[in-house]
N, C-alpha and C positions, 0 to 999 in steps of 0.2 A: 395433309390438310393444315397441320400445325405450321409447317414451313411456309405454306401459302399465306396463312394469316400473318406470320411474322414479316413476310415480304411486303404484304400490303401495308402493314404498320410502318415499316421502314420507308416505303414510298410516300406514305402520308406525311411522315415526319419530315422527309426531304422537301416535299412540296410546301409544307408550312414554313420551313426554314427559308425556302426560296422567296417567300412572300414578305420577308422583313423589309420594311420601308424605312429609308434613311434620308435625311435632308441636310444639306449645307448651303448656306447663302453667304455671298461675299459682297461687301460694300467697298468699292474702290472710290476714293474721295475726289470729287470735283472735276469730272470729265464730261463735258457737254457732248451731246449726240453727234454734232457735226464733226468733232475731232475724232471720236472713236470710229466713225464711219470712213474717214479719210485715211486713217493709218493702217498699216499692216500689223495685225495682232494675231499671230498664228494660233495661239492657244484658244483665244476667244472664237476665232474662225472655226477651229476644229469642233468646239462645243456647239457652236451655232449650226454647223453642218450636220451634226448628230441631231440637234434640236432646232431652235429658232433664235433669231435676233429680232427684237421689236423696239420701237421707240416707246418711251413711257414718261409722262410728265411728272415733275415735282412741283411743289409750290401750291398745292391745293387748288382752289377755285378762285381765279383772279377777280378782284373787286367784288367778291361775295363773302358770305359769312365764314367759309372754310379756307379763306386765303391763308397761306402758310409761308413763313419766311424761308427763302432758299439758303439755309444755313445748315452746317454739318449735323450737329446733334439733333436738330429739328427733323432732318431727313431720316436719320437713323431711327428715330422714335416712330416716325410715320410708317417705316418699313415693318418694324417689329410689332406695332399695335394694330396696324390696318386702319388707323383714323388720322385725321388731319389735326392741325394745331388747335383749332377751336375746341377740340375735345381733350387731346393729350396734354396740352398746356406747356409743352416745351417749346419756347419761343426763341431760344438762343443757346449758345454753348455753355452758359453758366448753369443751366438745368436747375433753376432755383426752386420750382414748385411743380414737378410733374404730377399729373392727375392719375394715380394708379388705379382708379376705378375702371379706366379703359385698359384692360389687362393685356400684357404683351404675350406673344406666342409661347415663350418659354414657361411663363407662369401657368398658362392654360394647359400646356403639354404635361407639366409635372403634376398638375391636379388630376389629369386623366390617366397618366402613365407614370406613377411615382417611382417605379423601379427602372424605368428607361433613363438613359444618360443624355445630358445636355452639356454643351461645351462652348467656350468662347476663346478666340485667339485674336488678340487686339493690342494695339499700342497705347490705348487710352483707358485707364482704370474706370473712368466715369461711365463707360459703356456697360461695364459690369455692375458697378456699385450704385449708380443713379438711374440708369435706364432699365436694364434687365432686373437688377437686384440680386445680390449674392445667393440668396436661399434657393433660387431657381436654376442655379448652375452647378453642375457636378465637377466639370473639368475646366480649369482656368489657366490660361497662358496669357499674361498681360503685364503692363506696368514697366516695360523695359526702359521707357524714357526716364524713369526714376533712378536707373542704374547708370550713373555717369562715369563709373570706372570701366565697365564693359563697353558702354556706348558713349564715349566722350562727345560732348556737344560742340558743334561748330556753327558759325554764323550763317553759313550757306545751307544749313540743315540737311546736309548729306547723311548725317547720323540717322536720320529717319529712314533712309533707304536700307541701312544696315538693320535697323529695328524691324522694318517690314520683311526683310529677308528672314530674320529670326522667327517672326510670326508665321510666315508661310512655311518655313521648315517645321515648326512645331505642329502646325495644322496638318501638313502632309503626313508627317510621321505618326501623329496621334490617330488620324483617320485610318491610316494603313494598319495600325496595330490594335486600336481599341474600338474604332468605328462608332463613336457616339451617335445617338439616334437623331439629334437635332443640334446643329452647330452654326455659329456665326464667326466669320473671319472678317476683320477690318484692316484695310491697308491705307495708309495716310499720305505717303510721300508725294503722290501725284498732285495733291492739293497744295502742298508746300511749294512745289516748283511752279505751280500755276500762280500762286500769290507773289512769288519772288520775280518771276520772269514773264508771266502772261503767256500768250501764244508764241512759243519759242521752241528752239531745238532742245533746251533743257527740259521743258515740259514734255515734249514728245519722247525724249529719252526715258523719262520717268515712267511714261505709259508703256514703253516697250519692256522695261524692267518689271513693271506690274504684270504684264501679260505672261512673262516667264514664270513668275511666282504662281499665278493662277494655274498655269500649265502643270506645275508640280502637284498642286492640290487635285486637279482633274485626274492626273495619273494615279493618285492614291485612291480616288473614287473608282476608277476603272479597275484597279487591282482588287478592290473589295467586291465589285460586281462579278469579276471573273472567278476569283478564288473562293468566294463565300456565297455566291449566287444571291447577293443582296440587290435590292431594287432602290436606286438612288435618284434623287432630284438634286441638281445643282443649279443655283440661280446667282448670277452676277449682275450687279446693278451699281448705280452711282447715287449720291445724295443730293447733288445740285449741279447746275451747269456753270457757265462763266459769263462775265459781262461782255458785251459786244465791242466795246471800244478798245480794250487792251487784253482782255482775258485774265486780268489779275484779280478782279473782284467778283462778288456774288452777294446774294442776300435779297435782291429785288425781284420784280415780277416781269422783267423783259422776257421775250421769247427764248433767248439763248440761256438765260439763267434758270428758266423753268424746264429746259430740255434735258431729259434723261433717257435711259435705255435699259433694256433687260436682255441678257443672254441666258438661255437655259438649254439643258440637254433633252428637254421634253419636246418631241416632234409634233405631237397632236395638240396644238392650242385650239381653243374653242372659237366660235364665231364672234364672241365679244372681243377677244384678243385680236382677231383678224380685221374687224370692221371698224373698231373704235380706237380711241387714243387712251390706252390704259394709264393708270397712275402707279406710283410706287406703293401705294396702299393696297394694291391688288396682289402683292407678293405674299402677304400674310395669309389670306384665305387660300391662295394657290398651294402654298406649302402645307397648310393645315389639311386640305383635301387630299393631297398626295400621301401624307403620313397617317391618314385615317384619324385625325384629330377632330372630334365632334365639338363644334363651338356651341356653348350654351345659348339658349334662345335670346336672353337679354343682351349677350355680346353680339349675336347676329343682328339684332335690331339696331345696334349702334355702329356696327362696322361699316366703314366707307368703301371697302374694297370688294371686288368681284373676282372669283377664281378665274384664272386664265386657262385652266384645264377642266374637263368635264362639262356637263350640260349646264346651261344658263337659261333661266326663264325671262328675267326682266333686267333692264339696264336704263341708264339715263333718265331718272325721274325728274320731273319739274312740278312745282306747286305754286299756284297763284291764288290770291284771295280777293273776293269781291262780294259784297252784300251778304255777309254771313255764310258764304260758300267757299269751299276749296275746289279749285279747278286743277286737277291732277292729270299729268300725262306721263307716259313711259314708252320705252321701246321693247317690243316683245321679241325676244331672241328665240323663243320656241312658242308657237301660237296654239299649242295644245294645253288644255287645262285652264284653271282659273287663277286669279290673283286676289289675295285678301288684302284689304286696305285698313290699316290700323292707324288711329290718330290719338294723340294726347296733347293737351295744352300746357304740359309741364316739362321740365328738364331735371327731374329729381335724380336721375341716374348719375348726373355730374357730381352729386353730393353723396353718392353711395347708397341711394335709396331706389325704390322701384316706381316707375311711372305707371299710371293707371291708363293703359291703352284701351280704346274702345274699337271694336271691329265694326266699322261703319258700312262696309260693302264687301261683296265678293262677286267679281265680274269675270267674264272671259278675258284671259290675258291678251288675246289678239285684239281686243277692243281698244287698247292703248289710251284710254281716256275715261275719266269719271269726274262728275261734279257732285260734291257731297255737302249737305247742309250741316253747318256746325253752330247753328243759332243757340243750341242748348249747351254749348261749351265755349262761351265768349272768351276771347283771349287776344293778346298782342303777340302771341307766339304759338306755333304748332309744330310738332314733330309728326311726320307722316312716314309710315313704313309700308312698303309693298312686299308682301310675302308670296312668292311664286312657288311652284312645285320644286324647283331646283335651287333657288337662291333668294336672298332677301336684300332689298336696297332701302335706303332712307333718304329723307329730304326735310330740311327745316324751312319754315316760313316765318318771316318777321317783317315789320314795316321798314321802308327804306331808310328812315332816319335812325332807327335802332341798328340797322345793319352798318350804316356809316359810322355810328358811334363805336360799334364793335370793331370795325376795321382800324380805328385809331389806336387800338391797344396792340395791334400787330407790330412787332419789331422786326427789322429796324424801321 
């Protein structure tokens, strides 16, 4: 009997060990969807064959309050926070005043799992110091562009390919040996070649080199899964597309500049991912769900993303205002259960305070429509949150003139 109990304990321990969830996401800079779809990228193709490839937009909501510049650091921050520029306040690469009230996934992960390990592998120290912030990262490989002895700089910026190679080597080796629980890899060289040469063979060569580097990281993940029975999610994405005319520029809201994509090893994406046009803000809640990160309710109510895995209740909310009423619609991704509709006329969360949400209705989610009287909370601004059984989505309403004034602050 004693041996039997010991055997059960061993099996239980093995099962628990096998359930370790790990995540790595990779941002490769400045590759529009049309280019990645036309080229042969064996590593990305292998990962997509295991899982999925989908198009995913960048740039927030064009001509609306969440419009977001298609600029590198802006895209990175949208990925790690799950919110657009109107909230995280990173409007350019200078990163002058990020709003840390909209917490990034590393901060949230360390709050829930302080003993688990986080890592960054990057060519740009601002990713660590200004976006994620040092205190939420345990393992750090970055800043190689500051070492001009090991990586002497040239006008063609080919030194960045050597730096990306070092970043990928560090990431693959560290994942293989230490397997941090949540990691971010950033590769820059593709964007440098895009800026210099536009749609060109130089740009395409940079993409092929990027693919080889991603392949090395993917092999390290596969090694961990096979040898240690860990369960990994890998997500590869881009931060912005390229302009239509030459492929050298970005930053605006044209279709190609807004076009992005996601490759993941997860084969079972949900109906939201399959039927709608996801955004890069959906990566944060996707990774959070996979690694069992429970997002606090106030974060959920602000998050602009929807997980691409697991069940989804609601998506695509809209809000219109007329005669002291809010006309609210949504798409029911699962028509069972109810949806709670919360409304507040304030945006105190932006200042680090709590908004006083009122539960104004609870209706069947399949109804996909509700008209709510807000005469008792008159305002020129409303935040509406739809809380379904499986997920939460939010929508702002403001007058058109206020929206236009807000859009004037969006750079460039």
